[in-house]
C-alpha positions as CSV (number, residue, x, y, z in Angstrom):
1,M,105.3,79.9,113.3
2,S,102.7,81.9,111.4
3,R,103.8,84.7,109.2
4,K,103.0,88.3,110.1
5,I,102.1,90.0,106.8
6,I,101.0,93.7,106.5
7,H,99.3,94.9,103.3
8,C,99.5,98.7,103.2
9,D,97.3,100.5,100.7
10,C,97.1,104.3,100.4
11,D,93.6,105.8,100.3
12,C,92.6,107.2,96.8
13,F,96.3,107.7,96.2
14,Y,96.4,110.0,93.2
15,A,93.5,112.1,94.4
16,A,95.1,112.2,97.9
17,V,98.3,113.7,96.5
18,E,96.2,116.3,94.5
19,M,94.3,117.3,97.6
20,R,97.5,117.4,99.7
21,D,99.1,119.8,97.2
22,D,96.0,121.9,96.7
23,P,93.9,122.0,99.9
24,S,91.1,123.9,98.1
25,L,90.2,120.5,96.5
26,V,89.4,118.9,99.9
27,G,85.7,118.2,100.2
28,R,85.0,118.4,96.5
29,P,84.2,115.4,94.3
30,L,87.5,114.8,92.6
31,A,88.8,112.2,90.1
32,V,92.1,111.7,88.4
33,G,91.9,110.4,84.8
34,G,91.7,111.0,81.1
35,K,89.5,113.4,79.3
36,P,85.9,112.2,78.5
37,G,86.1,113.3,74.9
38,E,89.1,111.1,74.4
39,R,87.6,108.0,76.0
40,G,89.5,108.6,79.2
41,V,88.9,106.5,82.3
42,V,89.0,107.3,86.0
43,A,92.3,106.2,87.5
44,T,91.1,107.0,91.1
45,C,88.7,109.3,92.8
46,N,88.1,110.6,96.3
47,Y,85.4,109.5,98.7
48,E,83.2,112.5,97.9
49,A,83.1,111.3,94.3
50,R,82.5,107.7,95.3
51,A,79.3,108.9,97.1
52,F,77.9,109.6,93.6
53,G,78.9,106.1,92.3
54,V,82.1,107.1,90.6
55,R,84.7,104.3,90.6
56,S,88.2,103.6,89.3
57,A,88.3,102.1,85.8
58,M,84.9,103.8,84.9
59,S,84.9,105.9,81.8
60,S,85.3,109.6,82.5
61,A,82.2,110.4,80.5
62,H,80.1,108.0,82.7
63,A,81.6,109.5,85.8
64,L,80.6,113.0,84.7
65,R,77.1,111.8,84.0
66,L,76.9,110.4,87.6
67,C,78.4,113.5,89.1
68,P,78.1,116.5,86.8
69,H,80.2,118.8,89.1
70,L,83.0,116.2,89.3
71,L,86.4,117.9,89.1
72,L,88.5,115.7,86.7
73,L,92.2,116.3,86.8
74,P,94.9,114.8,84.5
75,P,97.4,112.6,86.2
76,D,100.8,113.9,87.3
77,F,103.0,110.8,87.7
78,T,106.1,112.8,88.6
79,R,104.5,113.9,91.9
80,Y,102.9,110.4,92.5
81,R,106.2,108.7,92.0
82,A,107.9,111.1,94.4
83,A,105.3,110.3,97.1
84,S,105.7,106.6,96.4
85,R,109.4,106.7,96.9
86,Q,108.9,108.4,100.3
87,I,106.4,105.7,101.3
88,L,108.6,102.8,100.2
89,A,111.5,104.3,102.2
90,I,109.3,104.2,105.3
91,Y,108.3,100.6,104.7
92,R,111.9,99.5,104.3
93,E,112.9,101.0,107.7
94,Y,110.8,98.2,109.2
95,T,111.7,95.2,107.0
96,A,113.7,94.3,103.9
97,L,110.9,92.1,102.9
98,V,108.8,94.6,101.0
99,E,106.9,93.7,97.9
100,P,105.5,96.7,96.0
101,L,102.4,96.0,94.0
102,S,101.9,99.5,92.6
103,L,102.9,103.1,93.5
104,D,100.6,103.1,96.5
105,E,100.5,99.6,97.9
106,A,102.8,96.9,99.1
107,Y,103.1,93.7,101.2
108,L,105.5,93.7,104.2
109,D,106.6,90.6,106.0
110,V,107.4,91.6,109.6
111,T,107.5,88.1,111.0
112,A,111.1,88.4,112.3
113,V,111.0,92.1,113.1
114,D,111.5,93.1,116.8
115,R,110.3,96.7,116.4
116,C,107.2,97.7,118.3
117,R,107.8,94.7,120.5
118,G,107.3,92.4,117.5
119,S,103.6,93.5,117.1
120,A,102.5,93.7,113.5
121,T,99.5,95.7,114.6
122,L,101.6,98.4,116.3
123,M,104.0,98.5,113.3
124,A,101.1,99.0,111.0
125,Q,99.8,101.9,113.2
126,E,103.2,103.5,113.3
127,I,103.7,103.1,109.5
128,R,100.3,104.7,108.8
129,S,101.0,107.5,111.2
130,R,104.4,108.2,109.5
131,I,102.8,108.2,106.1
132,H,100.3,110.8,107.3
133,D,103.0,113.0,109.0
134,E,105.8,112.7,106.4
135,V,103.9,112.3,103.1
136,G,100.7,114.1,103.9
137,I,98.2,111.4,102.9
138,T,96.5,108.5,104.6
139,A,96.9,104.8,104.3
140,S,95.0,101.7,105.4
141,A,96.4,98.3,106.4
142,G,95.5,94.7,106.7
143,I,97.4,92.3,109.0
144,A,97.1,88.6,108.6
145,P,99.1,85.4,108.4
146,N,99.2,85.4,104.5
147,K,99.1,87.8,101.6
148,F,95.6,86.9,100.4
149,V,93.9,87.6,103.7
150,A,96.0,90.7,104.4
151,K,95.0,92.3,101.1
152,V,91.4,91.7,101.8
153,A,91.7,93.0,105.3
154,S,93.3,96.2,104.2
155,D,90.0,97.2,102.5
156,W,87.9,96.4,105.6
157,R,88.4,99.7,107.5
158,K,89.1,102.2,104.7
159,P,89.8,105.0,104.7
160,N,92.6,105.6,107.2
161,G,92.0,102.4,109.2
162,Q,93.4,98.9,109.7
163,F,92.0,95.4,110.4
164,I,93.7,92.3,111.8
165,V,92.8,88.7,111.1
166,R,94.6,86.4,113.5
167,P,95.6,82.9,112.5
168,E,92.7,81.3,114.4
169,E,90.2,83.7,112.7
170,V,91.3,83.1,109.1
171,D,88.9,80.1,108.5
172,A,85.7,81.9,109.6
173,F,86.8,85.2,108.0
174,V,87.4,83.7,104.6
175,A,84.3,81.6,104.7
176,E,82.0,84.7,104.7
177,L,83.9,86.4,101.8
178,P,82.2,86.8,98.4
179,V,84.1,84.7,95.9
180,K,84.9,87.8,93.9
181,K,87.3,88.7,96.7
182,I,89.6,85.9,95.4
183,F,92.3,87.4,93.2
184,G,91.9,86.1,89.7
185,V,88.1,86.0,90.0
186,G,86.8,88.9,87.8
187,K,83.3,89.8,86.8
188,V,82.8,87.0,84.3
189,T,84.1,84.2,86.6
190,A,82.1,85.5,89.5
191,E,78.9,85.4,87.4
192,R,79.8,81.9,86.2
193,L,80.3,80.8,89.8
194,L,77.0,82.4,90.8
195,R,75.2,80.4,88.1
196,L,76.7,77.3,89.7
197,G,75.3,78.3,93.1
198,V,78.5,79.7,94.5
199,E,78.4,83.1,96.1
200,T,80.8,82.9,99.0
201,C,84.0,81.2,99.8
202,G,82.1,79.0,102.2
203,D,79.8,77.9,99.3
204,L,82.9,77.1,97.2
205,R,84.3,74.7,99.9
206,G,81.5,72.3,98.9
207,W,83.3,71.7,95.6
208,G,86.1,69.1,95.5
209,L,89.5,69.8,93.9
210,A,88.7,67.5,90.9
211,D,85.4,69.2,90.3
212,L,87.0,72.6,90.3
213,A,89.8,71.5,88.0
214,R,87.3,70.1,85.6
215,E,85.2,73.3,85.6
216,F,88.0,75.9,85.7
217,G,91.2,74.1,84.6
218,S,94.4,75.0,86.4
219,F,92.7,77.9,88.2
220,G,90.6,75.3,90.0
221,A,93.5,74.5,92.4
222,N,93.7,78.2,93.3
223,L,90.0,78.4,94.0
224,H,90.2,75.2,96.2
225,R,93.1,76.6,98.2
226,L,92.1,80.3,98.6
227,C,88.5,79.7,99.5
228,R,90.0,78.0,102.6
229,G,92.3,80.9,103.3
230,I,95.4,79.0,102.3
231,D,98.1,81.1,100.6
232,D,101.8,80.1,101.0
233,R,103.2,82.7,98.7
234,P,106.2,84.5,100.3
235,V,106.6,88.3,100.2
236,A,109.0,88.7,97.3
237,P,111.0,91.9,97.4
238,D,112.7,91.2,94.1
239,R,109.8,90.1,92.0
240,E,110.8,89.4,88.4
241,R,109.1,91.4,85.8
242,K,106.7,89.1,84.0
243,S,105.7,91.2,81.0
244,L,105.8,94.6,79.3
245,S,103.1,96.1,77.2
246,V,101.6,99.3,75.9
247,E,98.1,100.0,74.7
248,T,96.1,102.9,73.2
249,T,92.4,103.7,73.4
250,Y,91.4,105.5,70.2
251,N,89.1,108.6,70.1
252,R,87.2,107.0,67.3
253,D,86.8,103.3,66.7
254,L,89.2,101.8,64.1
255,P,86.6,100.6,61.5
256,D,88.4,97.5,60.1
257,L,91.6,95.4,60.1
258,Q,93.3,97.7,57.6
259,A,92.9,100.7,59.9
260,C,94.2,98.6,62.8
261,L,97.3,97.6,60.7
262,E,97.9,101.3,60.0
263,A,97.8,102.1,63.7
264,L,100.1,99.2,64.7
265,P,103.5,100.7,63.8
266,A,103.1,103.7,66.2
267,L,102.1,101.3,69.0
268,V,105.1,99.0,68.3
269,E,107.4,102.0,68.3
270,E,106.2,103.2,71.7
271,F,106.6,99.6,73.0
272,S,110.2,99.5,71.6
273,R,111.1,102.7,73.4
274,R,109.9,101.3,76.7
275,M,111.7,98.0,76.2
276,A,114.9,100.0,75.6
277,R,114.5,101.8,79.0
278,L,114.5,98.5,81.0
279,R,117.5,98.6,83.3
280,D,118.2,94.9,83.0
281,G,118.2,92.9,79.8
282,E,115.1,90.7,79.7
283,T,114.7,87.6,77.5
284,V,111.5,87.6,75.5
285,H,109.5,84.4,75.5
286,K,106.2,85.3,74.0
287,V,104.7,88.2,72.2
288,F,101.0,89.2,72.2
289,V,98.5,91.6,70.7
290,K,95.4,92.7,72.6
291,V,92.3,93.9,70.9
292,K,89.2,95.5,72.5
293,F,86.2,95.8,70.2
294,S,83.5,98.4,70.0
295,D,81.2,96.1,72.1
296,F,83.9,96.1,74.9
297,T,84.7,92.4,74.4
298,Q,88.5,91.8,74.2
299,T,90.8,89.1,73.1
300,T,94.5,88.4,73.0
301,A,96.5,86.5,70.4
302,E,100.0,85.4,71.3
303,C,102.9,83.2,70.1
304,V,106.4,82.1,71.1
305,D,108.9,84.5,69.4
306,P,112.0,85.8,71.2
307,A,112.6,88.6,68.5
308,P,109.3,89.7,67.1
309,G,109.3,91.7,63.8
310,A,106.7,93.6,61.9
311,E,105.3,90.4,60.4
312,T,104.7,88.7,63.8
313,W,102.8,91.7,65.2
314,A,100.7,92.0,62.0
315,R,99.9,88.3,62.0
316,L,98.8,88.3,65.6
317,L,96.7,91.4,65.1
318,A,94.9,89.8,62.1
319,E,94.3,86.6,64.2
320,A,92.8,88.6,67.1
321,H,90.7,90.8,64.9
322,R,89.3,87.8,63.0
323,R,87.7,86.5,66.2
324,R,85.0,89.3,66.2
325,G,85.6,91.4,63.1
326,L,84.0,94.5,64.8
327,P,85.4,98.1,64.9
328,V,88.2,98.4,67.4
329,R,88.4,100.9,70.3
330,L,91.7,99.7,71.9
331,L,94.9,98.0,70.7
332,G,97.8,96.8,72.8
333,V,101.1,95.0,72.1
334,G,103.5,93.4,74.5
335,V,105.8,90.5,75.5
336,R,106.0,87.9,78.3
337,F,109.6,87.3,79.5
338,A,111.3,83.9,79.6
339,A,111.9,84.0,83.3
340,C,108.1,83.6,83.7
341,A,107.6,80.9,81.0
342,A,106.9,78.3,83.7
343,P,104.0,79.7,85.8
344,D,104.0,79.6,89.5
345,P,101.2,77.2,90.5
346,Q,100.3,79.4,93.4
347,L,99.3,82.3,91.1
348,P,96.0,82.6,89.2
349,L,96.3,81.1,85.7
350,F,92.7,81.1,84.6
351,A,91.3,83.6,82.1
352,D,88.0,83.4,80.3
353,A,88.3,82.2,76.8
354,D,87.0,85.5,75.4
355,G,89.6,87.4,77.5
356,V,87.0,89.8,79.0
357,E,88.7,89.5,82.4
């Protein structure tokens, strides 16, 4: 029997909470993010702002150039988390198989649920209606036999809509998708595929598994499977934490390695505070340092070390910095946990060598 997977995703979540709490903001171009003078980025924006080309992950300075009258608000995660808890509580009234992806989106497996006469479409409609009535914001949903297609479908009728892809429709639906819709395919990989003559998932089906493995390594198997709409991953309500990290974007570029080394202790201290707050003890497998240079390229250096000290962090930082030797705009430190040392072959494993994805 095919699964019935719902992917629910709130519409411009942070901005929606702001507009809910201050109705005078409705209809105005609005973004939530960091200050432009501090190299802030847009976390999310409403649809009025998107009409000017403003997008998530865009620098706040660029967003203001596109939309000079953009209202830029700082994030208030206390209110966002409160709304998220309400939404998750609604999801869990329908099924115990809820896999949160972030504060505002989650997968729900409703295959065995009798509510709404067992109709995933009706359940999605009811859930979205309750989010609107009880939380005061809107959500969109995708319904499909697997997680990959459900997530793509949830974006099809945004905002405040839903789209269903039935089992017999999956093949044709996926064939028309741009390859950039495949999770794990970022800008660099999409451009690389385009150079190879691949623009859609249908184009990618012309490549054999061996050819994709030769060209993309272990990620080739993912491409081969997902371009055919095949995704057997279950909804995992108790997903293990894979990693923990912190990073800082500096107001002014750090000019050299010495300046980076001087900034490192404060970053490690913040990381240590977050590690101490984890509810369950996690076993560290690898540690890493991430560096983004002034030209926006980035790289990550990592090693196996269950108990990293100051020397490990400094050595990884030096290794990463040596790869470009440019001024640095962002530093990050983190760990990968032992439970995830053996990767799930169904998850994307490919990253471009320069780490720009």
